[in-house]
C-alpha positions, 0 to 999 in steps of 0.5 A, a space after each residue: 059394413 054395418 055398426 052395431 052395438 058392441 053389447 048385444 053382438 058376439 063380436 062386440 062381446 069378445 072385444 068387451 071381454 078384453 077390457 080391464 074392469 075401470 073401461 068396462 065399468 065406464 062401458 057400463 055407465 052409458 045407457 044401452 038401448 034394447 034392439 030386439 026383445 032378445 036384447 041383453 041391456 041389464 048390467 049384471 046379466 051382461 057382465 055375467 056374458 062378459 065373464 061367459 065369453 071369456 071362460 069359453 073363448 067364444 061368444 054368442 048372439 041369439 037374435 039379440 042385435 037383429 030378429 032373425 040372426 044368430 053369430 058366434 064369434 072368437 076374440 083376435 089377440 095381439 102380439 102383446 095379448 090383448 084382444 084387437 078384434 074379433 071374427 064371427 060366423 053369422 047367418 039367419 036362424 033358419 040356417 044357424 040352429 042352435 044345435 050347430 052351436 058346438 060345431 061352430 065354435 070350434 071354427 071361429 075360435 081356430 080361426 080366431 087363433 091363427 090369425 092372433 099367431 099371425 099378429 104375433 101372439 102365443 097363447 099362454 099355457 096355464 101353469 098347475 101347481 
């Protein structure tokens, strides 16, 4: 159990993707210090990453929090459909290659979905007209 900033971790991006605009704006008002040369601190770029996390259903961290580590995480929802946690697959970059992100993402999202369902979450299907 280590504490890490939400803005530079895959799990944190999942949690940030569940914030409403007023809470996200409040979060963005605070300074964000870079932890590695790859840390994203720019608000516009961070908002793009949060939108991408919402769209894909998972977040990727590539040496943004700690040099040499990568992570793929997915949000966990409660019975009210709110993001309350995240689950991730993390490891050193020599073991988690970028080409494996596509294989690992479904594992993280399936695990998150299982946990979410146990918390009472029911995935709502989009309605197409």
